C-alpha positions as CSV (number, residue, x, y, z in Angstrom):
1,M,46.2,-186.5,39.0
2,G,43.0,-186.2,37.1
3,R,39.7,-187.8,37.9
4,G,39.8,-190.6,35.3
5,V,38.1,-193.2,37.5
6,D,36.6,-193.3,41.0
7,L,39.2,-195.3,42.9
8,E,36.9,-196.0,45.8
9,R,34.3,-197.7,43.6
10,L,36.7,-200.2,42.0
11,S,35.9,-203.8,42.9
12,P,38.7,-206.3,43.5
13,E,38.1,-207.8,40.1
14,Q,38.2,-204.4,38.4
15,I,41.5,-203.7,40.1
16,R,42.9,-207.0,39.0
17,Q,41.8,-206.5,35.4
18,R,43.4,-203.0,35.3
19,I,46.7,-204.4,36.5
20,V,46.7,-207.4,34.2
21,H,45.8,-205.4,31.1
22,R,47.8,-202.3,31.8
23,P,50.1,-201.2,28.9
24,P,53.7,-202.6,29.4
25,R,55.9,-200.0,31.0
26,A,59.1,-199.9,32.9
27,Y,59.8,-197.1,35.4
28,G,63.0,-195.4,36.7
29,E,64.7,-192.2,37.6
30,A,66.9,-190.4,35.1
31,Y,70.1,-191.7,36.5
32,P,73.3,-190.3,34.9
33,A,75.2,-192.4,32.5
34,G,77.8,-194.6,34.3
35,F,76.2,-194.0,37.7
36,F,75.9,-197.8,38.4
37,P,79.1,-199.9,38.5
38,A,77.3,-203.2,37.8
39,P,74.0,-204.7,36.5
40,P,71.1,-204.3,38.9
41,A,70.0,-207.1,41.3
42,P,66.4,-208.3,41.2
43,A,64.0,-207.5,44.0
44,A,60.3,-207.4,44.8
45,V,57.9,-205.6,47.1
46,L,54.3,-206.3,48.1
47,M,51.7,-203.6,47.8
48,P,48.9,-204.7,50.2
49,L,45.5,-203.2,49.5
50,F,42.6,-203.5,51.9
51,R,39.1,-202.1,52.3
52,H,38.5,-199.7,55.2
53,Q,35.5,-197.5,56.3
54,D,36.9,-194.7,54.1
55,G,37.6,-196.9,51.1
56,W,40.6,-198.6,49.7
57,R,43.9,-198.2,51.6
58,L,47.5,-199.1,50.8
59,L,49.7,-200.6,53.5
60,F,53.2,-199.2,54.1
61,I,56.0,-199.7,56.5
62,R,58.6,-197.4,58.0
63,R,62.0,-199.1,57.9
64,A,63.8,-199.5,61.2
65,D,66.9,-197.4,62.0
66,S,70.0,-199.3,61.1
67,A,73.5,-198.2,60.2
68,S,73.7,-201.0,57.6
69,D,70.5,-200.0,55.8
70,R,70.9,-197.1,53.3
71,H,67.1,-196.7,53.4
72,A,66.8,-196.8,57.2
73,G,63.8,-194.7,58.5
74,Q,62.2,-194.4,55.1
75,V,58.6,-195.2,54.1
76,A,58.5,-198.3,52.0
77,F,56.6,-201.5,51.1
78,P,57.6,-204.8,52.6
79,G,60.0,-206.5,50.2
80,G,63.6,-207.2,49.4
81,R,66.1,-209.1,47.2
82,L,65.0,-212.2,45.2
83,E,66.6,-215.4,46.5
84,S,67.5,-218.3,44.3
85,A,64.7,-220.5,45.9
86,D,62.0,-217.9,45.3
87,G,61.4,-218.6,41.7
88,G,60.0,-215.2,40.9
89,P,58.9,-211.8,42.3
90,V,55.5,-213.0,43.7
91,V,57.1,-215.6,45.9
92,A,59.8,-213.2,47.0
93,A,57.3,-210.4,47.8
94,L,55.2,-212.8,49.9
95,R,58.2,-214.2,51.7
96,E,59.5,-210.8,52.6
97,A,56.1,-209.6,53.8
98,R,55.9,-212.7,56.1
99,E,59.4,-211.9,57.4
100,E,59.0,-208.2,57.8
101,I,55.4,-207.8,59.0
102,G,54.2,-211.3,59.9
103,L,51.8,-211.4,56.9
104,D,50.7,-215.0,56.1
105,P,50.9,-215.5,52.3
106,S,47.6,-217.4,52.5
107,E,45.9,-214.1,53.5
108,V,47.0,-212.4,50.3
109,C,45.0,-212.5,47.1
110,V,47.6,-211.6,44.5
111,L,46.2,-209.5,41.7
112,G,49.3,-209.0,39.5
113,S,52.5,-207.1,39.1
114,L,53.5,-203.7,37.8
115,G,56.4,-202.7,35.7
116,A,59.9,-202.9,37.2
117,Y,61.6,-199.9,38.9
118,R,65.4,-199.1,39.1
119,T,66.5,-197.9,42.5
120,V,69.4,-195.7,43.5
121,T,70.9,-198.7,45.4
122,N,71.0,-200.6,42.0
123,F,68.0,-203.0,42.4
124,V,65.3,-203.6,39.8
125,V,62.2,-203.9,41.9
126,T,59.0,-205.6,40.7
127,P,55.9,-204.4,42.7
128,V,53.3,-207.2,43.4
129,V,49.8,-206.0,44.2
130,G,47.6,-208.0,46.5
131,I,44.4,-207.6,48.6
132,I,44.5,-208.5,52.3
133,P,41.5,-208.8,54.7
134,W,41.1,-206.1,57.4
135,P,41.4,-205.9,60.3
136,L,44.4,-208.2,60.4
137,A,46.9,-208.8,63.1
138,L,50.4,-208.0,61.9
139,T,53.7,-208.1,63.7
140,P,56.7,-206.0,62.6
141,A,60.1,-207.5,62.7
142,I,61.8,-205.0,65.1
143,T,65.1,-205.2,63.4
144,E,63.6,-204.3,60.0
145,V,60.3,-202.4,60.6
146,S,59.5,-199.6,63.1
147,R,55.9,-199.0,62.0
148,I,53.1,-200.4,59.9
149,F,50.5,-197.9,58.7
150,S,48.2,-197.2,55.7
151,I,47.2,-194.3,53.5
152,P,43.8,-193.9,51.6
153,L,44.1,-194.6,47.9
154,S,41.9,-191.6,47.1
155,W,44.4,-189.3,48.9
156,L,47.4,-190.8,47.1
157,G,45.7,-190.1,43.8
158,R,45.1,-186.4,44.4
159,A,47.2,-184.0,42.3
160,D,48.0,-181.9,45.4
161,S,49.3,-184.8,47.4
162,H,52.7,-185.0,45.8
163,R,55.4,-182.9,44.1
164,L,58.5,-183.3,42.1
165,C,61.8,-182.1,43.6
166,A,65.4,-182.1,42.2
167,R,67.9,-184.3,44.1
168,T,71.6,-184.5,43.4
169,L,73.4,-187.8,42.9
170,G,77.0,-188.8,42.8
171,P,80.2,-186.8,43.2
172,A,79.3,-184.7,40.1
173,G,76.0,-183.6,41.7
174,T,73.8,-184.6,38.8
175,P,70.2,-183.5,39.5
176,I,67.4,-186.1,39.0
177,P,63.6,-185.6,39.6
178,V,62.3,-187.3,42.8
179,V,58.7,-187.6,43.8
180,Y,57.8,-186.5,47.3
181,F,54.3,-186.9,48.8
182,E,53.0,-184.4,51.3
183,P,53.2,-185.6,55.0
184,Y,50.4,-188.0,56.0
185,D,50.0,-189.3,59.6
186,G,53.5,-188.0,60.3
187,E,55.1,-190.0,57.5
188,I,56.6,-188.8,54.2
189,L,56.4,-191.1,51.2
190,W,59.1,-190.4,48.6
191,G,61.6,-191.8,46.1
192,V,61.1,-195.1,44.4
193,S,58.2,-196.1,46.8
194,A,56.4,-192.9,45.7
195,R,57.0,-193.7,42.1
196,I,55.7,-197.2,42.6
197,T,52.6,-195.8,44.3
198,L,51.9,-193.4,41.4
199,G,52.4,-196.4,39.0
200,L,49.6,-198.2,40.8
201,I,47.3,-195.2,40.6
202,E,48.0,-194.9,36.9
203,A,47.4,-198.6,36.3
204,L,44.0,-198.3,38.0
205,G,43.0,-195.8,35.4
206,E,43.6,-192.5,37.0
207,R,44.5,-190.0,34.3
208,P,48.1,-188.6,34.9
209,A,48.4,-184.9,35.6
210,P,51.6,-182.8,35.7
211,I,53.4,-183.2,39.0
212,R,54.2,-179.9,40.7
213,S,57.9,-179.2,40.4
214,E,60.0,-177.3,42.9
215,P,63.5,-177.2,44.2
216,A,64.3,-179.7,47.0
217,G,64.2,-178.0,50.4
């Protein structure tokens, strides 16, 4: 991505303003017509930002290995399906973060939400952005999360940090473009979580640049 803004110099209030006043936009992969058998279910994730010695960082989880989880072992944000008692994406994202990584909602300064994303598992995910203090003691739920880690926002915004690969979906083998980040600290961020991450970078004012395209390996 281009150098539209110095991400490390943004204050919490500047981040909030950029998220609140971003142009309305919904995101999603180019799923083939008729791919989904039913309307999507609503879900939400929390994108926790914190200040570190090297600047702003974004907190991620690696999902635990589970035969019942289609996204097992993948890098993600804490989050999940909206429940009837949640009342909206913000409450759902905070509830899921408490359940998955032991993050007390009172420690989160919610800044706003990004546009919704359609996932291959037929959810429409609303990303909720919040700032947390650091260092902060977090406890992963071992049945859901195998690791908690972070990546510098400046690295995530680099044009050479990610690429676009073709991935086939469904019995017809329809190709769709999928974002893959380069490995960082032994982890690979890809798929909808990668799209959400780029959506945050763009909302913060970083000028979009063409994503490197290549066949999936």
